[in-house]
N, C-alpha and C positions, 0 to 999 in steps of 0.2 A: 521582618524577614520572613515569618511564617505567611503573612498575608500575600507577599510577592511570589513566594513559592505556589500558594493555591491559585494565583492568577494565571499560572501557566500549567497547572496540575492536569486539567482537562485534556489539554493537547498532548502532554507527555504520557497521561495514563493510557491513551490510544497507541501511542508509540510502543510503550512498555508492553501492553497487551499483544501488540503485533509481533514484537521480537520474541516473546513467550511462547505464542503459538507457533511462530516459524521454527523455533529451537525444539519444541516439543514435537513437531511434525518430522524435522530431521532425526531426532533421537529414536522416536518410534518407527519412522520409515526406514532407517538404517538397520534396525534391529530386524525388521520384517524382511528387507532385501537380503541380509546375510542368511537368515534362518529359513527363508521360504523360496525367494527367487532364485539363490545359488545353490539350493539344495541339489546335491548330485554332481556338482562342479568337479569334485574330487575324483569320482569315478569317471566322469565323461573326459577330463583333462587333468591326469594326475600330474603332469609337468607343468609348473607355472601357477597352477590355481592357488597354491598355498600363499604366495607372495600378495597376490590380489586380495584374497580373503583378509590376510593380516593387515594390509594397507586400510581396507574398508572398516575393519574393527578399530583401528586406530582413531579414523575420522568419526566413527560413531561415539567412541569414547570421549572424543573432544566435544562433539555436539552435546552429549549428556552432561559434561562438567561445565560447558557454558550455560546449560539450562538451569543448573544448580545456582551458579553465580547469579543470573538474571533474575531467577525466582526469589533468591534471597534478598537481593537488592530491592525488588519490587515489593516484597513483604515488609521490609524495614521502611520504605518510604510510604506505602500505603498506611502503615500502621501509625506512623508518625503524623501523618496528615489526619487520620481518623482521631487520634487523641487531641490534636491540637483544635480541631473543629467542634468536637462534641464535649470535650471536658472529662471524658472517661479516663480510667487508668489503662496502662497496657495489660493488666491482668485480666481485664474484661475482654481486650481484643482476641486473646489466645483461643477463645471458644468459638470466635466467629468462623461462619462458613469459608470466607476467602482465605483465613489463616490456616484452617485445618486442610483445605485444598492445597495451599501452597506447600505445607509439610509433607503431604503425601506425594506431591510431584517431586519435591526435592529428594525424599527417601527413594522413590523409584528410580530416578535419574542417577543417583549415587551407586544404586545396584547395578544398573546397565553399564556405568562407566567402569566399575570394577569387574563386572563380568566380561566385558569385552577385551580385557587384559589377558585373559587366559588363553592359551593356545587353541583350543577348539571350543567356543561357546555353545551351550546346549540350548534346546529349544525351551527350556524353563525361562529363558529371558523374555519370552513373548509375554510372561504374566506381569513383570514390571512395566513393560511397554504398554499393556493394557490398563496399568494403573496410572500411567501418565495421562492416557485419555480420559480415564474416570476423574482424574483430577481437573481436568478442563471442563468436563460436563458439570461438576459440581457448582462452578461459578457461572454457568450459562443461564439464559432465559428459561431454559426448560426446567431446571432445578427449582427456580422460584416460583413457578406456576402451581396452581392448585388444580384446575380442570386439565384432564388429559395429560398429567404429569408423566405417567409411565410411558406412554407412546412418545411424547415428546422428548424423553430422556433416551428412549432407544434410538429415535431418529437422529438425535445430536451425537450419540456414540457412534453410530454407523457413519455419520457425516465426518467426523474427526478421525476414525479409523480409515476410511477410504481415503481421505486427504493425505495421512501419513503414508499409505501404501503407494499412492500414485506421485503426488507431488513431492512428498517426503523422500521417496525412494528414487526419483529422478537424478539428483546430483550423484548418488551412489552408482546408478547405472553408467553416468557419464564418467565418472571416475574409473570404474571398472574397464570401460572401453579404453581409456587412456593409459591404463596400467598393463594392457595386454597387447603383445606383438602378434598373436595368433589369430588370423583372420576367422577361422572356425570357431574358436573360442568367443570371439566378439559377437558373430551372429548367434551363436548358441545363447549368449547371456541377453542379447536384445530380444530374441523371441521369447525367451522365459519371462523377461521383465514386460514385454508387451501383453501377454497374456494377464499377468498380475494388474498392469494398468488398465486393461479393458475392464476387469472386474471391479477395479477402484473407479473408474468412470461411472458404470453402470449403478453402483451402490451409492455413489456420491449424487448422482443426478436423481435417483429414486428418493433418498433421504431429504435432499433439498426440496424436491416437490412436496413431501410430506410436511416438513417444516414450514414452507412458504404456505400452504393450505391453512395451518393453524395461525401463523404470525401475521400473514397478508391475506385475509380472506375475500377481499374484493378488489375490483379495479379501482375504486375510489381510494382504498388504502395503499395501493401501489402508488398512484400520482399524488395523493394528497398527504402523505408522510414521509418524513426523512428516511425512516426504516425502509419504507416500500422503494424509495429512489435507490438507497444503497443496495438493496436485494436485486434491482434492475441493473445496476452497475456491475454486481457480482455475475449476474446471469450472461451480460456482454462478455467479460473478461473470461468467464468459464468457457463460453463459446470459442473465444479465440484460442485457448489453451487446447481444448478438444480438436480444433482444426490442425494445430500444429501436430498434435498426436496423431490425427488422421494422415497427415503426410508422411509421417515416420512410419506409419502401418502400411501405407501403399508401398513406400520405398522397399521395405522388406519383402512385400508380397510381389511387386514388379520384377524384382532383381536388377540385373546388370552388372557392369564391373564392379567387383566387391569394394575396392578402394572408393569409387564415387559414391556407393551406396552408404559407406560408413562416414564419409565426409558429411553427407546430408544428414544423417542420422544424429551426428554429434551437434551439428550447427543449429538445426531445428530443435534438438534437445536443449540447447542453451536457451534459446528465446522461450521455449516451454517452461523451463525453470524460473526464468525472470517473471512473466506473466503469472505463473502458478503462484509464486510467493507474494506477487502484488495482490492477488485474490485473497491470499490469508491475511495481509495487512488490511484490505477492505472489510474482511469478516471481522477483524478485531474492532473496527470502528462500529460495528453494529452493536457491540455490547454496550456503548454508550448512548443507545438510542431506545426509547420505548417501542416494543412491537407495534405495527400498525392496527392490530386488533384491540390494542388498549386505548387508542386515541379517542374513539368515540365521538364526541361532539368537537373534538379539536381538529378534526380532518379539515385540511384546506380545500375548499370547494373549486370546481372547475372554472367558473366565470372569474374567480379571483387570478387563477394560474394564467388563464388566456389573456386577461386584462395587462398583467405583468410582462408576459412574454411577447405581446404585440410589439413588432419592431417600430422605431421611429428614427428620425434623424439623429445622429450622433451629436453629442454636447461637446463642442471644441474649445469652448471659452471657459477659462477658469472663474470660479467665484471668489470674492474677497475673503481673507481669513476671518475678518470680522463677522462674517455671517456664520461661522461654525459654532458648535456647542463648546462650552468652557471644557478645558481638560478635566478629564475625570480624576487623575492622580492629583492635580492642583486642589481639586474640591476636596479629596480626602485629607490632604494636609491642613487645609484650612479648618476641617472639622477636627482634627486632632489638636490643633493649636487653640481652638475654641472650647476643648474639653469634651467635644461629642463622640460618641462610640459610633463605630460603623455597625451597620445591620449585620446580622448572621450571614456568612458567606457560604455558599454552595459551590464546592469544587468544580471548576471548570465552566462556571457560569457567572455573568454580571448581572445586576439589576438593570433591567430593560429601561432605556430611556429613548422616547421617540426622537428620531433624528430631525433636525431642522431641514428647511429646503436648502440651506447652504450645505449642510452635510451631505444630502442626497446629491447635490450638484457636484460636490468635490469628488466624490466616490465615483460617480458616473463619467466625469471629465477624466479621470486617471485610467478608467478601464477603457474608455473609448480612445484615447492617444495610445495605450498600450496596445490595444487591438489594432489600429492603424500601422504601428511599427512592426507587429507580427506579419500582418497581412503583405505589408511590403516586403519583408524578409522572405516569406513563403512564395510570392510571385517571383522574386529574384532567384530563388532557389531552383524554381521551375524553369525559369529562363536559363540559368546556368547548366541545366542538364541537356539543354538544346544546342549548346555552345554558339547561339546566335548574338550573345552579348558577353564579351570577355570580362566587362566590369561587374557582371552579374555574380561572379564567383565570390566577390567581396561581400556577399549578403550576410555573413556572420556578423560583421562589424555593426550592423543595424542593433544587435542585441546589447551591445555595450552602451549605447544611448538608452535603451529600455532599463537597463540595470541602474543607471545614474538616475534616470526618471523616478523609477520605484524608490529608490533610496531617499530621494529628496521629498518626493510627493505623497507616499503611499500612507504615512501616518502624520497628519498635521499637528497632532499633540506632542510629537517628539522631535527631537533633533533632526534636521536644523531649523524647522520652521517653528516648532512648539517649544513650551517651557520644560519639558522633561529632556534631562541629559541623554547623550548617547548611550551610555552603559545603564542607566536607570531605565531606559525604555525597553530593554530585553526582558523585563519582568512581566511585561504584557505577552499574552498568548499570540495574539494576532501580530504584533510587531516581531516577535520571534520567528514566527512562520515566513513573515515578509522579508526579514534579513536573510534567512535560509534561503529563499527563493533568489535573491539578489546574488549571493555567492554563487549558486548554481548557474545563473545565467551568465555571470561573468567568466566563470570557468569553461561553459560550453562555447561562448562566442570566441574567445581567444584561441582555444585548441582548434575548434572547427575552421577558423579563418586560416590558420597555419596549415591545416590538411587540405582546404580548398584551394589554396595558393601554391601549394607545393612546398612551403617552408618547413612543414613538419612531414617527414616521411615515415614516421615510426607508426607500426600498427597500432600500438597502444595508444598514441596520441588520437588516432582516428576514432577509437572506441570511446572517448570522453563524451562526444555527442549523444550516442545512444544511451550511455549510462546516465548522463544528466537529465535527459528528456524522460527516461523511464522513472528516474528517482524523483524528479519534479511531479510527474504525474501521480506517483504513489503518495506524495506528500499532500496532493491535493485532495486525494480521497480520504485523507484524515483531517482536513481543514476543519477546524470547529468554529461554531459561531454562538452567540448568546442564546441560552435555552429559554430565557423568559419571554420570548415572542415566538411562538411555534411557526406562525405564518412566514415571518421574516427569514426565519432559519431555512426553511422548506424552499423558499423562493430563491435564496442564495444558493443552496445545494443544486437547484436546477441549472445553474450557470456553472458551477465548480465540478461538478461530476463529469459532464461532457468533456471540459478542459482536461481532467485528470485521465480520462480514458484514451482522448485523442494523443496526449503526451506520451502515454504508455504505448500506444499503437505506433507513434512515430519513433520512439527510441528503438523499439525491437524490430521495427522494419528496416530501419538504417542499420542496425546490427547485422540483420540477415544480408543486407546488400554488401557489407563489407566482408562477410564470411563465406556466402555460398558462391558456387561456380555459376557461369553461363547464363542462361535465360532465367533462372530462378533470382539471380541477382539483379536483372533488370526489373523484373516484375516488383520485388521489394523496394528498389530504388524510386519507383514511381509513387509509392504510398506516402512516405514522410513528408514530401513537400506538400502535398495535398493536405495532409494533417495540420501543417503549419498555416495553411490558407484558412482552414476551417477554424483553428483556434482563434486566428485574428478576426474572423467574422463573428464568432461567438462574442469575444470582447468588444467587438465594435458596436453591437447591438444590445449590450449589458444594460439593464434598467434596474432601479431601485425604488421607483415609484411609478 
């Protein structure tokens, strides 16, 4: 049972880290929004401001309480895994850096949760908010380094603080807008938060540049390490969030009918929140990767990357099952029956076994057929927008075929093709992720088909597509691979990261199409079908050799 838990631990650890970072940003961001951004709201708007502040206090207290639960659960799971894999006692775990960091975060979050329940929280609550950030820094790469440690710790602390003020404060700004009927108050709060967000963006950018200079010191480290690629993905997503923030800034500056301006502010803010927290999830995956500066001779060189990425004709013919490698889990079972001991296990990693030609052909065949299905769906979605082909509006049904294809073909060691049973297969990290993608694809296709054909007229049903796309893109940004072969991991990331970014962009552009008025709706509506076409094209030319 412990071995099965460890098999998915690498993937779950990234998700848990992402949840913790998101809740920490919400907790510190809510505290900062209440005590800094809304400072003076009582004097400027004595009527009605108390209700808004009380509501924001309740949500900040809830975020802090959720942080306590998430961090306590993570400490328990991480400690159990550490004890099971190293043989040390729980008494030795208590003094570990991650455990002390977790206790500090839990204590600070409890103080904030309780402090937010008083009638008028004081500025002293900024200290436990700073303690939450300090706890995050304690488990970062910067705290573990010897050279330039103080500078890296300072940059990391500024990075987390700016994230909390900007990304963590966004949901509270949006909640404040929805809680007020006073247009002057809504504009006042928006302008106040805009100034805080601009400061957060500037500090976040400066600290990010400083950290990148230390961790990814060369162009070779950017393109030749998984850490560098993840930093590049973060930069792209950061640019998207800044662009949305810039549109809100321009909406405030240009003016116009107040009601129209506020509609744009709210809906651009929704997308800004979604992509912003996706950046936090991407940042969590960086903690599972060694910085590019530490890779040295393990950098993947440009000729190997160019050779792998060179396009060739898609593989559309399936290899026979007999050409695939034996089932890993069946090999473990035979070893246990023979009395052999498994080799020491590294959480989140498997011992690397070079794939056979059949393994490579199987994977490429799956990716290429999946790419063809998505490409066809994207082209039909584009045609449906021109209204030239009425049948094109049924394009979401193509994804049901994709879901069935992935369920059957994605993992040949498991049900229904391999010896591993359906439920047993979920103990594999890759299989777990693939099955999650199948569920997301099925949900998206059924709901979006109903929306496109007019069978579902609910606004909530229409939002399933953007939420599924953005969630799928975020999951791809956390997709884990075997750490035993650095080159293969990097080359796999080179295809998964573009797919993740395109998924996020497709989801939130569709969201804006559904939410925005007029011409802005049309512009957003042209983006997501192109993203589907690009996703299909990337998959169609995917290579593993």
